[in-house]
N, C-alpha and C positions, 0 to 999 in steps of 0.2 A: 663856313656856316657856323663852326663852334665860337668863334670870336664875337657873333653879332649879338646885338641887344634882343632881337626877337628869337634867337635860339635859346638864349637865358630865361626870357620869359616863359617859352613853351614849356622848357623842362623843368621850371619851378611853377607847376600849375596851381592857380588860385583864382577866385573871382577877380581880384584887382589885377593881378598879372595878366590875365587874358583880356580884360577891359583895356589895359594899357597896350597890349599886343594889337588889338583892333584899331586903335589910334595910331600906333607906329606904323602899320602898314600903309596907310594914307601917304607917308613921308618917304617910302621906299621906292627905288627904281625896280623896273622890271628884273633886272640881272640879279638884284638882291633878293628879289622873292624867289628867283628859281635857283637859289644855291643848293648844293647838296652837302651832306656830311661826308667827312674825309674817309672814314672807315667802312660805313655801310651803304654810302650813296643815297641815303634817305633824303626824301624832301620834307618840306615843312608839314605836309598834310600826313606823312608817316609819323613824325614826331607827335602830332596832336594825338593820333591813334595810340601810339606807344604810351604816352603820358596819361591816358584817360583813366586808368585805375587809380592813379595817385591823385588826379583831380577829384575823382569821386570821393576818395578817402578824406580829403580836405574839405569838401562841400557838402558833407552829410549825404552821400551817394547820388547827388546831382551833378548830372554831366551836361547839362544845358549850356553853361558857359562855352563848352568847346563848339557849339553849333554855329553861331555867328562867325567864329574864327575860321572854320572850315568854308564857309561861303565867301568870307572875305577874301581869303587866300586865293580862291578860284577867280573871283572878280579881278584881283590884282595880277593875275597872269600866271599863277602857280601852274605847273604843268600837272594836271589831275591824274593823266595817265603815265606819270613817271614811275620808273621801275628801280628798285634798289639793286645791290650787289647780286642777289639771289633771284631777282626777276620779279619780286613782289610789288604789286601796286599797294596803295593805301588799303583798298578794298580786300586784297589778299591778306593784308596784316589785321585787318578788323576781323577777319573769320576766324582767327585762332587767338587774338588777345583778349584778355577779361573785359568784359562789358562791351566790346567792340559792336556786337549785334544792335546796340542801341544807335550806332551812327550809320549803319548799312544804308538805310533808306535815303540819308542825306548824301551820302558818297555817290550813291547812284544817281541822285538830282545833279551832282556836279558834272556827270557826264563821264565818269569812269566806265570803260569797256569791260565787263566781267570776263570776256572771251579772251583776254590776254594771258597768256602761259607764262609761269616761271620756269626756273632752270630744271624743275622736277616735272615739267609738261603738266601742271596743275592750273587749272581755271577755276573761276566762281560760278556756281550757279546761284541764280538769284530769283527768289520767289516773290513777285511783286504784289501778290495778295496778302501774303503772311509777312512781308518785309524781312524775310530771313535770306541768309546767304550762307554757303558752305563750299569747301573746297573739293574738287573732283579730279582725277587724272584722266586726260584725254577729253573725249565727248565734245569735239569742236563743234558739233551741230547744235549746241544748247541754244534756244531761241529765248534768251532772257536778258535783252538789253536793246536800247535804241540803236546801237551800233549794228547789232546783227538784224534788227528789223529793217533797217534801210538798205544794208547789203542784200537782203532777201526781197526786198521791195514789198515787204508785208505790212500794208497800210493800216490794217486791223491792230497789229502788234505796236506799230508806231503810234497810233492814236492813244492806246492804252498807256504808253510810256510818256507821251507828250502831255497828257492830261493829268499825268502824275509830277509835272513840272519838272522834268528832265531837260538841262540846259542843251541847246542846239549849238552854242558858239564854245564848242570845246575841240580839242586837238588830240589826235593820236598818232605819233611818230610822224610829226611834220604834215599830217594831213587832217584837215578839219572835217567835221560831219558834213558841212556843205559840200565839200569837195568829193566825198563818198556819194553824196546823192547826185551830183552832176554826172559821175562816173556811171552811174546806172542808165542814164539816158532817159529817165523816166520823169517827165515833167510834173505828174502829179505828186511825186515823192518830194521833189525840191519845194512846190508850192506849199506842201504840208507842213515842211521844216519852216518856211518863211512865216507861215500863218501863226506858230506858236513862239516864234523867237523873242518878239518884244514881250509877251507875256511872261514867259519862263524867266526873262532876264530880269524883269520887275520882281518876281517871286525871289530870285537869288539875292538881289539888293536889298530887299525887305527883310529877308531871313539874315542877312549879313549885317542888319542894323546900320545900313550905310544911308543915312539921311539924303545926303548930297545926290547919290545916284538914284535914289527912288524919285527926288524931285525931277531929276532929268528925265526919267522914263516917264512920269507924269505929264511932262510938258511936251512931249513928241506931238508933231502936228500930223504925222503920217505914221501908219503902222502902230497906232495906238494900242498899248496893252489892254487885254480883257480884264476889267476889274471885277467881273462876276465869276472868275475862273474858280474852279474847285479841284481838289486832289480826289479824283474818282478811284484810285487804288484803296482808299480807306473804305471800310463797310459803310460808312454814312459819308458821302462825299464832303470834303472839309474845305470850306472858304479860306481865302488868304488870310482874312482877318483872324479867324479862329486860330491859325497856325502861329500867327504872329504874336497873338496873345499868350501862347505858351512860352514865350521867351520873355513875358513881362517881368521887369525889374533887372533885365540884363541888358547893359550898355544902353543903347539909345532906342530899344525895341519899342517903349511907349511913345517916342515921338514918331516913329514910324507908322505905329497903329493909328495916331490921329492923322496923320497926313493921308494915310489910305481911306480912312472914314470920310475925312473931308472931300476926299476926290470922288467919292460915291461907290467905295467897293461895298459888297454886300455884308451885311452885318452877320455876327456869329451867333446871335440868340436863336434864330431858326435851326441853327445847325445843333446848337446844345439841345434844343428841344427834341430835334430828330434823333439825337444821340441817345437821349434818355429814354425817348419812345422805343428806340432799337434794344436798348438794354431790357425793356420790360417786354419786347416782342418774344424772345425764347420763352420766359414763363408764362406768357398769356397765349401761347399757342395752343390750339385745341390738341394737337398732336402730343404735347407734353402732357396735358391733362389726362388724356387717353391711356397713355403708358404708365402714368403714375397710378391710375385705377388698378392697373395689374390684374386684369381678369381676361379669360379666353375672348370674350366678346368685345372688350375694349381694345385689346391688342389687334383684333381683326379690323375693327373700325379705324385704328391707327394706320394699318396696311391700306386702307382704302383711302385715307388722307394723302398718303404718298402717292399711290397710284392715280389719283385725280390731280395731282400736281398743286395740292392745297398747302405744301409745307415749304416755307423759305428756308432752303438748306444752307444759306449763307449765315443764317443766324447762330450765334454762339451763346453760351451760357455766360451771363455777366459776372458771376461768381468765380467760376473755375475757368472760363476761357475756352471750354470744350465745345465740340460740334454736336449735333444729334447723335452721331455714333458714340461718343464718348458717353453721352447721356444714356443710350441703350446699354452699354457696358456695364454702367453704374448699377443699373436697376438689375441687370442679369447677376451680377455678383451678390446683390443683396436678397435674392430669392432663392429658396431651396426647392420649390416646386418644379419638376422636370418638365411638365407640359408648358409652362409659362417660359422656362428657359429656352425651349425650342422655338416658340412662338418669337422670342425677342431675337433670336438668331435669324430666323425668317426675316424680321423686321431689318436688321443689320444688312442682309444681303440687298434687300430692297432698297434701302437708304443709299447703299453704295452704287447700285445700278442706277438710281436715279440723279447721281452727279454729286454727292458730298466728296469733299476733299478727303480721301483715306490718309493721307500724310499729314493733314493738319495737327497742331499741337496745341495743347492747352496751356494755361499759365505757368505750369510746372516744365513746360518744354516737352510733355509726354505726347507721343503720338497715341492713338487708341490702343496699339498693341502693347505699349509700355504701360498704360493706364489699366489695362486688363490683367496684368500680372499680379497674382495674389499668392498667399502662402496658406495652404498648398496650391501651386498653380492649378488653374483649371485648363487642362490640355487641350479640351475639345474646343472651348473658346478660343484659344491661342491658334490652333490650327485654322479655324475658320477666317480669323482675321488676317492670317498670313495668305490664305486662298484669296481673299478679298483684295490683296495686292499691295498691302501696307509695307513701305520700305523699312526693313528692320534696323537699317544702318542710322537712321536719324536718332540722334542722342537726345536725352532729356536735358535739363538745365544742370543737372547734377552729373551728367556724363554717362549715364547707364544707358545700355542696350539690352535686348533679348538676343540671346544666342543659344546654341546647343551645348549641352555640357559634355565633357569629355573625361570626367571622373566619376564618382558614385552617381548612380541613376544615368549612366552614359547614354546620350541620345535625347535626354529630357531638356526641356527649355528652361533656361535661368536668366536671372537679370542681374548684370554686374558691368563694371566699368572697363576693365582690361578685357580685350577680346581679340579674336583672329578673324579675320573677314571670311575666310572659308567656311567658319562655323556659324556665320549669321544666316538665318533662314530666309526664305522667299525667293520669287522669280527675279525682283528687281536688283538685288545684290548680285545674283549669279550673272544676269546679263551685263550689268556694270563692269564685272571682272572678267567677262568674255570667257567664262568657264562653261564649256559645252556640256560636260557631264552633269553638273549642277543644274544647268537650265533644262536638260531632260528629266532630271529628278522632280524639279518642281513643276514642270508641265505634266508630269505624271501624276501630281497631287492635285491636278486641275485648277492650278493658281490662275487668277485672271490675267490676260494679256492686255485688255484693253484698258490700261490704267495709265493716267497722265501724272506727271510730276513737273511742274513749271511749265505748263502747256506742251510737254513733249512726251510723246508716247514711248512705250518699250521698243516698239518696232524702229522708231527715229533713233533711239539710243543704240541699238544694235547696229543701225546704218551707220553711226558716227565712229563705232568701234570697228566697222569694217569686216566683221565676221559674217560671212554669207551663210554658214552652216546655222548660226544662231538665228539669223533673220528668216531663214527658211523654216525652221522649227517654230518660230513664233506665228509665222504666217500660217502655217498648217493647223496649229493648235487653237488660232484666234476664236473662230467660232465654236469650236467644241468646249472650250473652257468657258465662254460666255454663255453657252446653253445649259452648261452645268450650273453655273451661278444663278441663271434665271430660274432654274428647276427648284433650287433651294429656297429662292426668293418667292415662288409661288407665282412668278409673271408669266402668265400664259401668252400674251402678245409678244413678248420677247423671244420666248421659245419657238413660237411659230416662225418669227423673222429669221432666227438663226438655223432652223431645221430647213427652211426654204432654200438656204444656201448650198444644200446638198449633203451627201453622206449622212443622211438622216438615221440609219440604222446604227452607223458607228457612234453617233453622238448619244442616242438614247441607251447604247449599252456601254457608255463610258465608265471608267473605273479609276477610284482613287488608288493608286498603285501602293502607296505608303501610308495607310490609314493606321494612327496609333492605336494600339490595343491594350497596352499595359507593359508591365515589366516582367522580366523572365527571372528565375530564381537568383541569378548572379546580378540582379539589377541593371539590366540592359534594357533599354526601350526596345519594344517589340513592334512590328508594323506587319499588317495583313493587307492583301488587295480587297478594296470594297467597291461593289457595284454602285453606280449612281443611284440606283432605284432603291438601295437599301436606306440612303441618305433621305431620298424623296418620301419614303414611308415615314421617316421621324419628323421631318421638318415641313413637308409639302402637304397637299391636300389630296382628296380622292380625284378630284378633277385633273391634278397634275400627274398623279400615277396612272390614271386611265389614259391620259395623252401619251406617256412614254410607252404603255403597252400597245396602244393603238398602231404606234410605229416601230413595234418590233422589239421592245425591251425584253429581254430574256430573263425567265424566273427560274430556270435550271441551272443557273451559274451557282458553283459551289461557294458559299462564303463561312469562314472559319475563324471569326472573331472570337466567339465563345461557344461552349457546348450547350446542347448538341448541334454539331455542324450539320450541314445539309444544304440543299438549294436556298438561294435568297429568298424564295417565296415564303419560307417558313418564317422569315423575320417578320412578316406582316401580322404574323399570329402571336407574336409577343404580347405580354401584358400592358406594355406602354405605348402601343401603336393604336392610333384612334380607330374608332370603329368602322367609319365610313371608308378609311383607307383599306382596313381589312376586307371589307365588303367589295371594294374595287379589285383588289387582287384576287379574290375569290372568284370573280366573274371571269378572269382570264387564265387562271393557272392550270396547269396540267394535274389533274386530281390523281394521278399514279405516281407523283413524286413521292420519295420517302427520305427522312433524315437518317443520320448514323445509328439511331436506335430503333430503326424499322418503323418509325411512325409514319402514317399518312397525313395529308393536309386535312382530312376529317378528323383524325386524332388531335391535331394542332388546335383545330376550331372548337372542339368540344373542351379541350383543357385549358382555353385561354381564360384568364380572369378578367371578365368583361361584363358589360351589361347584358342580362340574361335575354332581353329582346333583341338586341343585335346578334347575339350568339345564335339564336334561333333562325334569324334570317339568314346568316352565313351558312349554317348547317343545311337548311332547306335548299339553298342555292347550290351547295357543293353535291347534295343528293341528287338534284335535278341535273346536273351536269355529269352523272355517272361515277360519283364516287363509290367505293367498293366498302360496303358496312361489314363484309366479312373479314376485311384485311386486318391482320394482326401484327403487332409490334414484337420486339425481341422478348416481352414478357409473356407473349401469348394473348395479350388482351387485344379486343376489338374496340372501336370508339364507344360502343354501347357499354362494354364493360367498365370503362371510365365513368360514365354517366351514372351507372347503377351503383358501382362500389369504389369508385376512384375520388369521391369527394368533391367533384368539380362543381363550380357556381350553375346552379339552374339544371343539375344532372337529371332529375326526374323528368323535367319538361323535354328535355334534350333526348333522352332516351325513348320517351313516347314518340316523338318526331321520327325517330329512327325506326321505331315499331311500326307507325303509321305507313311509313315508306314500303315496308317488307309486306305490310297487309295489302297495301294498293297493289303491289304485283299480283297477288291472289286475286284482287278484286278485278284487275283488268285482264286475268287469265294468262299472264306472262310465264309460261311454264319453263321457257329456256332460262330465265332470269333466276327462278326459284331453284332450279337445278344446279345452276352455277353457284348458287349461295351454298347449296348442300355439298358440292364438290370442294369448295373453298373452307369447308369445316365450320360453317355458320351454323349453331345450334338453337337459335331462338326464332323458329319459325312458328312452330305449332303451339308455343307455350305462351303466346302474346295475344292482346286484345286491342283493339283499335280505340281511338277517342271517340270519333263520331257515331259509328256504327256499333261499337262495344260487341264485336264478334271476332271469333278466331279464324285464321286462315282456311281451315277446313269449313267452318260455317259458311264463310264467304263463297268458296268453291261450290259448295252445295247449292247455295241460293242462285249461284250464276250458271249452274249446270255445267260446271267444267270438270267433265268425267275423268280425263286424263291427269288433270291437275291434282285432282283429289286422290287418285290412286298414288301419284308422287308423294303427295303429303303423307298418305298413310304408310309408305315405304321408307320414310325419312330415317327412322331409327336403323332399319336394316341397311340403308344405303351407307349410313355412317359406319356401320359395323363392317360392312364388306370393303370399304375404304382402308379400314384398319386392318382387316385380314390380308388385303393384297400388299400392303406396307409390310407387315410381318413376314409375308412369304418373300418379299424380296430381301428384307435383312436377313432371313435365315437361309438364303440361296434355295428356296423351295420352288423348283420349277413347276411342280404339279399345282401347287397352290397358286401360283402366278397364273398358270395357264387357265385355271378354273374361273378366275374373275376377270381375266384380260378382255374378254368381249362382253362382260357384263355391263349393259347400258354405258354410262360414262365413268364408271368406278375407277379406272385406271388413271383417270385425270386428277383424281382427289389428291389433296395436300394434308399434311399434318398441322399441327398448331404453330410450327414454325415456318410454314410455307414451303416446305420441301416436298417435291414430287417422287416419282418411283426412281427416276434416274438420279436425282440427288441421293437417295438412299443406297442405290446400287454402287454408285460411284464411292460413297462413305464406307461401304463395307468392303470395298475392293473386289467385288464379284463381277469378274471380267466377263463371263459368259451371260451373267444376268443383264449387263450393261449392253452388250450386243444385242440382246433379245428385245430390249426395251427400245434401243435406238432404232431399230429395224421396224418395229411395230408402231411406235409413237415418236418420229424424229423431231416433231415440234417441242418436245420436252427438253431438247438441248437449249433452247433460248429462253426457257421459263427462269425466273429468279425466285429465290426464298424471300423471306421477311427483310433480308438486308440486300436484296437484288442479285444475290451471287448465283450465277447459273452453275450447273453440274460441271463445266468447264473450270470454273474456279475451284470446285473441289477437286477436280480431276488433277490439277497442277500441284496439290499438296500431299498427294499420297506417294508412297514409295516409288511404285511402277508407274510414274506419271506418263512415260512414253507409251507404254502399251495401252493404257486407258484412253489416252488421247487418239492413239492410232485407231482404236475401236470406234471411238465417237466420231471421228472424222470421216470414217468408211461411209456412214448413212447419209451425212451431210456436212455442209461446210461448218467450220469452228470461228466463231467470232472472238477473237483474241483481244479486241479493243472493247468489248462490253465492260461498263464500270459497274460496281456494286455500290451500296448507298455510303461507303466510307471513300467513294471516288477514286477507286483502285481497279484498273483494268486486270485482265488475265495476265499479260506480259509483266504488269507491276507486281503481281502477285509472286511471279518467278524470281523477280528481283529481291523481293521483300524476303523470300525464303533464303536466299543465298547471302544477301547483306541488309538485315533488318535495321530500319531507321531508329537510331537511339530516340528515346523519349524526348529529351532536352533538344532535339533537332526538330521536331514537328511543330507545326504551327500552335499558336495558343489554344484554339479550340480542340484540335485533334489530341492534345496532351492530356485531357480530362479522363477520357474513356480508354486512350491509349490502345487501339484496336490492334491485335497482332496477327499476322497471317499464319505463322507457325502454331498457333494454337487453335485453329480452326478444327481439325479433326478431332482433337480431344474433347473441345467444347461440344461438338455437335454430337459425338458419340455419346457424351454424358446426358445430353438432352433428348436421348432416344429411348423411350421405356422398354421397347421390344429388345433393343440391343443388350440394355442392362439386365433384362429378364434372361436372355440366353447366356450372358456371362455369369448370371447367379446360378443357372441350371448347369452350366458346365462346371462351375467351381464345386456345387453340390456333388456332382457326378465324380468328379476327382477326389472329393473328400471321401465318398463311398467307397470308391477303388482302393484309396489307401487304407481305409480301415479294414477293408476285406482282406488286403494284402497283409497288414498287421496280424490279423486274427490267423491267417494261414501260417505265418511264421511262428506265431505263438504255439499253434499246434504242434508244429514239427520240433519245436524246442522241448516239448513235455516228453516226446517220444523220438529222441533223435536218431535211433537206428544204429547203423554202422558208424565207425570213426570218419569214414569217408563222407556220408551223409551230414554228420555232425560238422564237418570242416565246411561244406557246401553251404550249410544253413548259416554259419557265422560269417562267411564271406558275403552271403546274400545280404545279411542283415548290415553288415559294414557298409 
């Protein structure tokens, strides 16, 4: 080959040399055309691809002169599927050579089989829609060529490639495509190939600028070629004349154009009009106008456009080449308003679920993941795009990918050229690599499984790899991950479909196991588990949240992204959560829940910085569902205290709602509820007036003739005093004082401002006899928690003689060692924490802020007990008086020491 004229012309690329090579091919015999290079066994097709960069350099970036040469070589009998010394076909070579992507679609049309493997077991994956190709290892089941379509008897895929003008008269290892069709025994497959043979041969001849061959094809009497053929792989189907016109000025392309036009081929005018119209279709779409308006209402209307299938998702931006997903990302990065960002993420999920190609690239070769990268990177956006299934291994034109950092800010996502595949994020790369551990990781992040690339799903990819464990994991997670994506997208219809597949409770309680929460002090990325419903609160609607709760979504699961930590229900009462979502959560939440600061849901509702009217509705709803207005947090404040002196939005109105609720208890004569408020230490019963009636509780009881209630209201101050006295008796180990009030109404059940009952106090003071007496008379106190939900058993394990105290407590009733406090610690975990306290840096991000320490419980609680402090002060004062008296006595003896013996005794005593 190296001594031939054709070799010299191809290796010295220029317009003139390639035109001369076209003419020379008509003179060569078949054996000459099929020659191979001596060293690398390259064919002439390989040489054209290898010299493409040099051709572009000499032709001002134009590679069109190489196009007719490729087709002419194929027509003259060059083996299109020839492999060089390392097993690469010309298509393999085009995947890694500069500018090779410009020839990919032409090489596919010649009949090259992307499924051929080289010595490294690498084959080519071809995207017929994007006209892109890249090398992968293994993956023999890729459905991305006419050869594989025939072998699989996939008529739909065959038509897709045949209408893209792929030749049928091609050969692979001594077997033609028609031979392969006959081997299937499927007559329809054979006829389908025959139907397109003459048409696609005419296309090949036309693009080879072979006038003689075109005339022969046009003169056929039978199997006449279809002159109205169009390349349907283009976004706007492209007629043959339009394709030939792109070669205008090269060789005899103009003569071929005239021949085809004279023969009746459809003109290109309509195509160019449609092309221009398609370019404007993106910008003129109503969806684009609604997104650009950037308001909550317009983005909701844009969502409805997607839901009603009024958006052509195949459209791309003529300026950037990006899809609607790129467009949404662009607007996300341009806005600073949190609520709009969340609505845009919701739109991204909806767009992906409706079928946009998440792997599509813009003119820079960037997937939406690469396009979303900014400085500093928006980790929330990047994580959502990874969950949508974007393949992180797809490079941009500049060779960049998104990968996990291994140096400073370890675990963060960075954009760079050099990378290691194991650091590429996302489920697609993990499945390609057959890495089960990473597959589990990304499935734990609820990454979408139902994502296709080149018409092939992840399940098919796993099947090609042959890893049954990965296949099983993908199959088990398919509907759960799709349900999570539909929840964020707000697509109720899809949610119903996936939940109908079974395991509904598991799906609604799904969890992002590795949700990015920030960086530690040593700049490592930190991840926490995040319940799906927390994300629905941010991105979904009230309807979606209610649907999850209807099917059993739990609101008591602990969420520890930031302080104060507590059940995930409290996330709905953050300032940045929509009011309607908060109301939906309030309608289902357990009103007894508390966060790590002891706040109840009612505390959270009054403290939320929200629309006053919406807050009032939520507070009224919680009160109607049994929220305890007397509950206090660690500061000893009730929700009413925050309304009156906490400076909350609409505090006076909220405080009046709470007062009206309390007064209504008097109005209906609910004496038990009023007494319970007194027992719980609520002290705003007699000093308030109602909104509508403008009367106090006593006045209402008098008007309604509630004699017993009136007596209770009159005794309220005394009731509070007796509760304090019995607590003082327990603290001071005063059995007489305890017995005096033990049978007095419900006084023994009263609690102090920190929610502690008598048993809490007895255990705290380590009074074993008192503990035994209380447990015997009031066994239910064992299970009552304080403001942090800590039972007396939690206290008991913290004292010195824990065994004796626990023995006394367990004598009267069983002890629940699994009961958890507001810091999500059980009694058993208290014991572990006392022996081996968790270092602050090893706690989750949210728990580090307040850094609750079990070992500090006794000291903290005793210091918050006024009676105990008063007793200590009295004891200290008594000791001081005794010491003073002793000093006075010694002083008196020193004045009259008496005998020498008495003097020595006095000196020794003083010493």
